[in-house]
Each structure stands twice: as C-alpha cells, then as structure tokens.
DRENSESE-978883 format. One record per residue (C-alpha): residue number from 1; x, y, z. Coordinates in steps of 0.001 Angstrom, whole numbers, plus 500000, padded with zeros to 6 digits. Example, Ala and Ser with C-alpha at 12.3 -4.5 7.8 and 13.67 -1.06 7.14 Angstrom:
! residues 2
1/512300/495500/507800
2/513670/498940/507140
***
This chain:
! residues 301
1/496888/733954/468748
2/494506/735725/471178
3/491854/738218/470048
4/489916/740759/472127
5/486472/742293/471683
6/486460/745976/470750
7/485177/747019/474201
8/487912/745110/476017
9/490580/746619/473750
10/489182/750127/474428
11/489213/749480/478165
12/492837/748372/478160
13/493931/751333/476109
14/491809/753779/478096
15/490037/755125/475027
16/486572/754925/473569
17/485239/752228/471290
18/485153/754732/468411
19/488861/755405/468835
20/489609/751691/468662
21/487589/751392/465473
22/489474/754284/463906
23/492804/752715/464893
24/491776/749463/463208
25/490669/751255/460067
26/493957/753172/459918
27/495924/749935/460306
28/497501/750809/463662
29/495644/747877/465205
30/495053/744598/463411
31/491839/742639/463733
32/489480/740096/462228
33/485768/739635/461914
34/483957/736586/463240
35/481411/734579/461313
36/478722/736818/462856
37/480452/739966/461580
38/481883/741083/464952
39/485268/742753/465087
40/488090/741266/467176
41/491432/742944/467910
42/494774/741179/468217
43/495916/741107/471836
44/499602/741655/471030
45/498782/744839/469086
46/496784/746186/472062
47/499631/745451/474496
48/502149/747058/472169
49/500072/750230/471965
50/499590/750278/475765
51/503354/750153/476215
52/503774/753023/473790
53/501099/755057/475556
54/502718/754536/478999
55/506068/755693/477681
56/504465/758784/476144
57/502570/759673/479326
58/505653/759216/481510
59/507608/761539/479266
60/504850/764127/479413
61/504698/763994/483222
62/508433/764516/483503
63/508255/767462/481126
64/505444/769096/483113
65/507313/768529/486377
66/510421/770266/485083
67/508361/773167/483740
68/506591/773720/487074
69/509897/773856/488909
70/511063/776679/486670
71/507839/778744/487047
72/507482/781036/490131
73/504912/779995/492668
74/501567/781651/492148
75/498337/781543/493980
76/496004/780472/491346
77/492714/778835/491543
78/493073/775176/490673
79/491123/774488/487601
80/489306/771228/487857
81/490548/768615/485437
82/488146/767901/482698
83/487475/764302/481998
84/487003/763187/478455
85/483294/762696/478004
86/483735/759263/476479
87/486562/758277/478822
88/484403/756171/481062
89/482028/755065/478352
90/483039/751588/477474
91/480175/750525/475329
92/480845/747131/473905
93/479438/745945/470674
94/477194/743040/470462
95/479936/740479/470975
96/477959/737483/469912
97/478496/734174/471579
98/481864/732902/472702
99/481250/729809/470595
100/481197/731921/467406
101/484509/733479/468282
102/486039/730109/469170
103/484717/728592/465952
104/486315/731380/463910
105/489686/730748/465552
106/489369/727027/464914
107/488524/727618/461272
108/491587/729788/460817
109/493754/727146/462466
110/492226/724404/460319
111/492972/726407/457162
112/496579/726793/458224
113/496903/723073/458963
114/495319/722153/455640
115/497630/724506/453752
116/500656/723036/455532
117/499518/719478/454747
118/498982/720360/451069
119/502421/721907/450872
120/503977/718818/452477
121/502199/716470/450049
122/503223/718575/447069
123/506842/718584/448232
124/506814/714798/448737
125/505250/714252/445305
126/507914/716417/443670
127/510678/714485/445414
128/509165/711175/444245
129/508754/712479/440688
130/512394/713516/440539
131/513490/710140/441955
132/511573/708160/439332
133/512661/710521/436558
134/516254/709868/437604
135/515797/706108/437129
136/514143/706661/433757
137/517107/708736/432662
138/519497/706039/433893
139/517643/703468/431779
140/517540/705774/428741
141/521297/706292/428926
142/522138/702561/428929
143/521566/701907/425183
144/523827/704818/424266
145/526721/702843/425746
146/525880/699811/423571
147/525684/701589/420175
148/522186/700257/419452
149/520013/701602/416611
150/517928/704695/417214
151/514618/702851/416844
152/515671/700458/419608
153/516435/703378/421913
154/512998/704811/421170
155/511474/701483/422179
156/513403/701565/425468
157/512281/705137/426206
158/508638/704266/425529
159/508759/701169/427732
160/510475/702899/430654
161/507749/705557/430793
162/505241/702839/431714
163/507586/700511/433616
164/509294/702863/436080
165/506652/703484/438757
166/506543/703791/442508
167/505188/700240/442782
168/508035/698616/440866
169/510711/700880/442331
170/509487/701861/445813
171/511614/704260/447875
172/512394/701392/450253
173/514569/699700/447603
174/518271/700219/447828
175/519993/702006/444989
176/521739/698788/443945
177/518440/696854/443750
178/516707/699582/441753
179/519665/699786/439395
180/519565/696020/438723
181/515816/696134/438017
182/516165/698967/435492
183/519128/697293/433775
184/517257/693974/433526
185/514281/695731/431941
186/516433/697502/429380
187/518215/694212/428538
188/514828/692526/428010
189/513653/695227/425603
190/516928/695114/423662
191/516729/691323/423448
192/513224/691554/422008
193/514516/694050/419460
194/517432/691748/418543
195/515148/688731/418193
196/512730/690671/415999
197/515588/691933/413839
198/517059/688427/413540
199/513670/687044/412530
200/513220/689802/409968
201/516642/689128/408501
202/515948/685392/408389
203/512673/685963/406571
204/514407/688291/404141
205/517159/685745/403544
206/514631/682951/402993
207/512680/685062/400563
208/515809/685916/398610
209/516844/682255/398497
210/513330/681203/397474
211/513260/683778/394671
212/516692/682630/393503
213/515606/678957/393434
214/512520/679812/391403
215/514609/681853/388951
216/517044/678943/388528
217/514155/676539/388079
218/512621/678680/385347
219/516020/679022/383682
220/516404/675239/383745
221/512977/674806/382173
222/513878/677306/379458
223/517071/675453/378558
224/515253/672132/378538
225/512588/673386/376120
226/514783/675237/373653
227/515247/672335/371253
228/512796/669660/370267
229/509768/671595/371436
230/507125/673393/369489
231/507158/677116/370293
232/503611/677245/371600
233/504063/674037/373549
234/507312/675274/375114
235/505632/678501/376233
236/502770/676608/377830
237/505201/674183/379468
238/507278/677021/380884
239/504189/678721/382308
240/503208/675444/383911
241/506704/675071/385381
242/506563/678631/386776
243/503188/677911/388418
244/504395/674677/390017
245/507659/676247/391196
246/505820/679117/392892
247/503439/676725/394604
248/505892/674048/395767
249/509442/675325/396136
250/510609/676025/399701
251/513608/677976/400950
252/515321/674856/402326
253/515367/673143/398909
254/518566/672602/396969
255/519188/673386/393321
256/518940/669670/392547
257/515518/669473/394206
258/514308/672310/392001
259/515737/670742/388832
260/514104/667416/389661
261/510757/669132/390087
262/511149/670947/386748
263/512137/667697/385013
264/509076/665946/386438
265/506774/668697/385165
266/508362/668644/381705
267/508320/664853/381532
268/504644/664757/382398
269/504029/667511/379864
270/505729/665431/377125
271/503704/662394/378089
272/500487/664367/377836
273/501425/666053/374542
274/498984/665351/371802
275/496088/664425/374114
276/492731/666206/373797
277/492148/669336/375801
278/489235/667697/377647
279/491356/664767/378686
280/494080/667157/379786
281/491683/669159/381977
282/490178/666001/383479
283/493599/664766/384497
284/494738/668016/386207
285/494003/666686/389690
286/495774/663404/388960
287/498666/665397/387575
288/499041/667406/390750
289/498842/664228/392852
290/501500/662554/390735
291/503801/665538/391133
292/503303/665544/394921
293/503817/661785/395152
294/506979/661855/393075
295/508269/664804/395089
296/507623/663022/398384
297/509335/659879/397118
298/512335/661924/396059
299/512565/663604/399460
300/512268/660216/401226
301/515154/658903/399197
***
C-alpha cells in the first residue's frame, strides 16, 4: 500500500492542502499518521478521486459547449478567468524524514504478519487439541463395550487425561498405530483394576476363613471344657485358647490343625492346674515355646 504526503495529494487533485485535509476529515480520503504525527494519504483514494474529477469536468465542458452553440453570437468583452487564489499554492506540511514514513509502513506490515502468525498458531493448536480429544474419547468408550464397573471407567478416564499427549501420540503416527497404543493403555489400566479386585477378594476370603477357623477353635475348646472342669478354670482356659488362636491361626490351616492347637493348650492347662500363680507366670515363656515347638512338629509330620 502506497501513501502520499498531503502536499503531493493536493497537487495531484489540483486543490489546496486545506481541501485535502477537509476531505480526510470527512472520510472521502483515507489516511494515516506517521510516528512523527504527519498525515499521509492513500494513493488509491487520490487516484480514484482524480478519475471522478476528470469525469465531472469533461461533463461540464460538454454542457457549456452545447449551451454556447444555442446562444446567439454577441460581441462581449471577454472576462478574464479568475484563478483560485490557493490554486497554485501547494504548501506542503513538514513531511519529516522518509525514514519515519518507511518505518511506519514497516511497523504496520509487521503487525499484520504477527497477527497472521498468531492466527495460524491458534488454528493449529485447536486442530491438535481436537485430535487428542478424539483419542481420549476413543479410549473412554472402550470400557463401555466390556461392561466394566463404573469405578474402573473413572480410573481409565483419569489416566487417559495424563497419558494422551502430543509426545506419545504425535501427528506423524498412523491412525492404526495410535489406536493400538490407546487400546494397550486401556487394557493395562483394566488389568491393574482386575488384579487389585482379585487381591481384595482374596484378602476378604482369607479373613472370612480365618475368622471361621477361630470360631470353630473356640467352639471346640468350649465343648472340651464343659465337663470335668471347674467353672472358673474353664473360663480362664477358654480365654487362653482364644488368645492363642488369634495369635497363631493362619488362613491356610485346616480344622484339624486348629483342634490340635486347642487340645495342646488345654492339655498344658491341665498339667499346670494346681500350680502356684508365681510358678505359672514364670513359665509363660516356656509355655509359648512349647506350643510353638509342638505346632512345628505337627506341621512337619
């Protein structure tokens, strides 16, 4: 885009500088101001107005010619044509340096290039965002085809938000490759969920079995101490059995292992019956060691 100083635009249009200024202010001519505050007029606007002026003047000359042909000849004194006082006064403003004007044009061009580059980057970023969001959606939809629990789907959604990135799924990958990567990731997350659920169920099963073994052991101790035992002694023996069962029974034991342990505790209790309390307390450690040793021997057999 070419711009003209105000004086040059006035010269081309054949008008004064003031007229050009008024045309700019009215919007008939478009212009800019340089960094130094000088006005510049768009060249294409000036040429357009010149064309309009020529057409208007040609039409006026034709009209005057036709009117003179219709008037009768008369000897009249030719009146000298008055020239517009400011017609020949082409006073240019202080135009500043050419470098200022060139710098202004370059700044405008740089702004346009920067705006275009920003728009291109924004468009590319939006395309990439939509591409990655499409792969996230593909991964989110996979568990719905497998009828997995809702909490597992939530885990998949959370993982995909961090996993699906431009580095792991660059645009250079083919659709088939990207699809395999997303499917493998979803399968990994679901496998972790299945393993965790299996472990939880196993722990729950072991706990239930352990509780059942302890209950059966206590029941066995109760039946063994119903007859032939003093009431206070049977209560103390049962409490001792309950303590040992809780400390030693494991989920992989059988009912016979539990009964053997209960019988050992009761047998030792009968052997110790009647001893002094001090002797009983002094032999607690030996008692525990005997129980462990007998238990280990039983397991070895």
